[in-house]
PyMOL CGO cylinders between C-alpha atoms (Angstrom):
from pymol import cmd
from pymol.cgo import CYLINDER

trace = [
    CYLINDER, -4.79, 17.71, -4.61, -7.84, 18.01, -2.38, 0.3, 1, 1, 1, 1, 1, 1,
    CYLINDER, -7.84, 18.01, -2.38, -9.08, 14.56, -3.46, 0.3, 1, 1, 1, 1, 1, 1,
    CYLINDER, -9.08, 14.56, -3.46, -5.88, 12.83, -2.34, 0.3, 1, 1, 1, 1, 1, 1,
    CYLINDER, -5.88, 12.83, -2.34, -6.08, 14.55, 1.06, 0.3, 1, 1, 1, 1, 1, 1,
    CYLINDER, -6.08, 14.55, 1.06, -9.63, 13.30, 1.58, 0.3, 1, 1, 1, 1, 1, 1,
    CYLINDER, -9.63, 13.30, 1.58, -8.62, 9.79, 0.55, 0.3, 1, 1, 1, 1, 1, 1,
    CYLINDER, -8.62, 9.79, 0.55, -5.74, 9.77, 3.06, 0.3, 1, 1, 1, 1, 1, 1,
    CYLINDER, -5.74, 9.77, 3.06, -8.10, 10.78, 5.87, 0.3, 1, 1, 1, 1, 1, 1,
    CYLINDER, -8.10, 10.78, 5.87, -10.56, 8.01, 5.02, 0.3, 1, 1, 1, 1, 1, 1,
    CYLINDER, -10.56, 8.01, 5.02, -7.80, 5.39, 4.94, 0.3, 1, 1, 1, 1, 1, 1,
    CYLINDER, -7.80, 5.39, 4.94, -6.51, 6.62, 8.30, 0.3, 1, 1, 1, 1, 1, 1,
    CYLINDER, -6.51, 6.62, 8.30, -9.93, 6.39, 9.91, 0.3, 1, 1, 1, 1, 1, 1,
    CYLINDER, -9.93, 6.39, 9.91, -10.56, 2.92, 8.53, 0.3, 1, 1, 1, 1, 1, 1,
    CYLINDER, -10.56, 2.92, 8.53, -7.17, 1.71, 9.81, 0.3, 1, 1, 1, 1, 1, 1,
    CYLINDER, -7.17, 1.71, 9.81, -7.88, 3.09, 13.28, 0.3, 1, 1, 1, 1, 1, 1,
    CYLINDER, -7.88, 3.09, 13.28, -11.24, 1.34, 13.38, 0.3, 1, 1, 1, 1, 1, 1,
    CYLINDER, -11.24, 1.34, 13.38, -9.58, -1.87, 12.17, 0.3, 1, 1, 1, 1, 1, 1,
    CYLINDER, -9.58, -1.87, 12.17, -7.02, -1.82, 14.98, 0.3, 1, 1, 1, 1, 1, 1,
    CYLINDER, -7.02, -1.82, 14.98, -9.80, -1.18, 17.48, 0.3, 1, 1, 1, 1, 1, 1,
    CYLINDER, -9.80, -1.18, 17.48, -11.78, -4.12, 16.15, 0.3, 1, 1, 1, 1, 1, 1,
    CYLINDER, -11.78, -4.12, 16.15, -8.66, -6.28, 16.43, 0.3, 1, 1, 1, 1, 1, 1,
    CYLINDER, -8.66, -6.28, 16.43, -8.99, -6.07, 20.22, 0.3, 1, 1, 1, 1, 1, 1,
    CYLINDER, -8.99, -6.07, 20.22, -12.49, -7.55, 20.17, 0.3, 1, 1, 1, 1, 1, 1,
    CYLINDER, -12.49, -7.55, 20.17, -11.25, -11.04, 19.29, 0.3, 1, 1, 1, 1, 1, 1,
    CYLINDER, -11.25, -11.04, 19.29, -8.97, -11.39, 22.31, 0.3, 1, 1, 1, 1, 1, 1,
    CYLINDER, -8.97, -11.39, 22.31, -11.67, -9.91, 24.54, 0.3, 1, 1, 1, 1, 1, 1,
    CYLINDER, -11.67, -9.91, 24.54, -14.18, -12.51, 23.40, 0.3, 1, 1, 1, 1, 1, 1,
    CYLINDER, -14.18, -12.51, 23.40, -11.51, -15.20, 23.69, 0.3, 1, 1, 1, 1, 1, 1,
    CYLINDER, -11.51, -15.20, 23.69, -10.75, -14.25, 27.28, 0.3, 1, 1, 1, 1, 1, 1,
    CYLINDER, -10.75, -14.25, 27.28, -14.43, -14.34, 28.18, 0.3, 1, 1, 1, 1, 1, 1,
    CYLINDER, -14.43, -14.34, 28.18, -14.87, -17.82, 26.75, 0.3, 1, 1, 1, 1, 1, 1,
    CYLINDER, -14.87, -17.82, 26.75, -11.60, -19.10, 28.23, 0.3, 1, 1, 1, 1, 1, 1,
    CYLINDER, -11.60, -19.10, 28.23, -12.25, -17.87, 31.75, 0.3, 1, 1, 1, 1, 1, 1,
    CYLINDER, -12.25, -17.87, 31.75, -15.93, -18.84, 31.66, 0.3, 1, 1, 1, 1, 1, 1,
    CYLINDER, -15.93, -18.84, 31.66, -15.18, -22.41, 30.61, 0.3, 1, 1, 1, 1, 1, 1,
    CYLINDER, -15.18, -22.41, 30.61, -12.48, -22.71, 33.26, 0.3, 1, 1, 1, 1, 1, 1,
    CYLINDER, -12.48, -22.71, 33.26, -14.89, -21.60, 35.97, 0.3, 1, 1, 1, 1, 1, 1,
    CYLINDER, -14.89, -21.60, 35.97, -17.44, -24.08, 34.62, 0.3, 1, 1, 1, 1, 1, 1,
    CYLINDER, -17.44, -24.08, 34.62, -14.86, -26.87, 34.71, 0.3, 1, 1, 1, 1, 1, 1,
    CYLINDER, -14.86, -26.87, 34.71, -13.84, -26.03, 38.27, 0.3, 1, 1, 1, 1, 1, 1,
    CYLINDER, -13.84, -26.03, 38.27, -17.51, -26.04, 39.32, 0.3, 1, 1, 1, 1, 1, 1,
    CYLINDER, -17.51, -26.04, 39.32, -17.97, -29.47, 37.77, 0.3, 1, 1, 1, 1, 1, 1,
    CYLINDER, -17.97, -29.47, 37.77, -14.78, -31.01, 39.15, 0.3, 1, 1, 1, 1, 1, 1,
    CYLINDER, -14.78, -31.01, 39.15, -13.28, -29.01, 42.04, 0.3, 1, 1, 1, 1, 1, 1,
    CYLINDER, -13.28, -29.01, 42.04, -10.47, -31.57, 42.53, 0.3, 1, 1, 1, 1, 1, 1,
    CYLINDER, -10.47, -31.57, 42.53, -8.78, -30.49, 39.28, 0.3, 1, 1, 1, 1, 1, 1,
    CYLINDER, -8.78, -30.49, 39.28, -8.99, -26.76, 40.01, 0.3, 1, 1, 1, 1, 1, 1,
    CYLINDER, -8.99, -26.76, 40.01, -5.20, -26.36, 40.19, 0.3, 1, 1, 1, 1, 1, 1,
    CYLINDER, -5.20, -26.36, 40.19, -4.60, -27.98, 36.80, 0.3, 1, 1, 1, 1, 1, 1,
    CYLINDER, -4.60, -27.98, 36.80, -7.41, -26.02, 35.16, 0.3, 1, 1, 1, 1, 1, 1,
    CYLINDER, -7.41, -26.02, 35.16, -6.19, -22.75, 36.63, 0.3, 1, 1, 1, 1, 1, 1,
    CYLINDER, -6.19, -22.75, 36.63, -2.64, -23.34, 35.39, 0.3, 1, 1, 1, 1, 1, 1,
    CYLINDER, -2.64, -23.34, 35.39, -3.86, -24.19, 31.90, 0.3, 1, 1, 1, 1, 1, 1,
    CYLINDER, -3.86, -24.19, 31.90, -6.13, -21.14, 31.93, 0.3, 1, 1, 1, 1, 1, 1,
    CYLINDER, -6.13, -21.14, 31.93, -3.25, -18.79, 32.76, 0.3, 1, 1, 1, 1, 1, 1,
    CYLINDER, -3.25, -18.79, 32.76, -1.19, -20.21, 29.89, 0.3, 1, 1, 1, 1, 1, 1,
    CYLINDER, -1.19, -20.21, 29.89, -4.14, -19.67, 27.56, 0.3, 1, 1, 1, 1, 1, 1,
    CYLINDER, -4.14, -19.67, 27.56, -4.68, -16.14, 28.87, 0.3, 1, 1, 1, 1, 1, 1,
    CYLINDER, -4.68, -16.14, 28.87, -1.05, -15.33, 28.10, 0.3, 1, 1, 1, 1, 1, 1,
    CYLINDER, -1.05, -15.33, 28.10, -1.45, -16.47, 24.49, 0.3, 1, 1, 1, 1, 1, 1,
    CYLINDER, -1.45, -16.47, 24.49, -4.70, -14.55, 24.03, 0.3, 1, 1, 1, 1, 1, 1,
    CYLINDER, -4.70, -14.55, 24.03, -3.18, -11.38, 25.52, 0.3, 1, 1, 1, 1, 1, 1,
    CYLINDER, -3.18, -11.38, 25.52, -0.31, -11.61, 23.03, 0.3, 1, 1, 1, 1, 1, 1,
    CYLINDER, -0.31, -11.61, 23.03, -2.89, -11.27, 20.26, 0.3, 1, 1, 1, 1, 1, 1,
    CYLINDER, -2.89, -11.27, 20.26, -4.28, -8.11, 21.84, 0.3, 1, 1, 1, 1, 1, 1,
    CYLINDER, -4.28, -8.11, 21.84, -0.80, -6.64, 22.22, 0.3, 1, 1, 1, 1, 1, 1,
    CYLINDER, -0.80, -6.64, 22.22, 0.01, -7.43, 18.60, 0.3, 1, 1, 1, 1, 1, 1,
    CYLINDER, 0.01, -7.43, 18.60, -3.09, -5.52, 17.52, 0.3, 1, 1, 1, 1, 1, 1,
    CYLINDER, -3.09, -5.52, 17.52, -2.05, -2.56, 19.64, 0.3, 1, 1, 1, 1, 1, 1,
    CYLINDER, -2.05, -2.56, 19.64, 1.55, -2.60, 18.44, 0.3, 1, 1, 1, 1, 1, 1,
    CYLINDER, 1.55, -2.60, 18.44, 0.44, -2.87, 14.80, 0.3, 1, 1, 1, 1, 1, 1,
    CYLINDER, 0.44, -2.87, 14.80, -1.29, 0.49, 15.23, 0.3, 1, 1, 1, 1, 1, 1,
    CYLINDER, -1.29, 0.49, 15.23, 2.02, 2.09, 16.15, 0.3, 1, 1, 1, 1, 1, 1,
    CYLINDER, 2.02, 2.09, 16.15, 4.16, 0.22, 13.63, 0.3, 1, 1, 1, 1, 1, 1,
    CYLINDER, 4.16, 0.22, 13.63, 1.88, 0.97, 10.68, 0.3, 1, 1, 1, 1, 1, 1,
    CYLINDER, 1.88, 0.97, 10.68, 0.52, 4.44, 11.34, 0.3, 1, 1, 1, 1, 1, 1,
    CYLINDER, 0.52, 4.44, 11.34, -2.21, 5.66, 9.05, 0.3, 1, 1, 1, 1, 1, 1,
    CYLINDER, -2.21, 5.66, 9.05, -1.46, 8.46, 6.61, 0.3, 1, 1, 1, 1, 1, 1,
]
cmd.load_cgo(trace, "trace")
């Protein structure tokens, strides 16, 4: 009985760490996305409006990934 309790705690901790790591991907994605947009605007200021619009669409998609990682932690609680 004690062994199964310990196993449940380990699985719970690993799941929590996994959901936390799931937010790293969108964070890195946002950094790359915004950095490249700023670089593009610096290179060609005349297309700043188009680049900014495209960046905001991309940011929305990347943020959805972060929210899915967060929601998964609540939908599939550990032990």
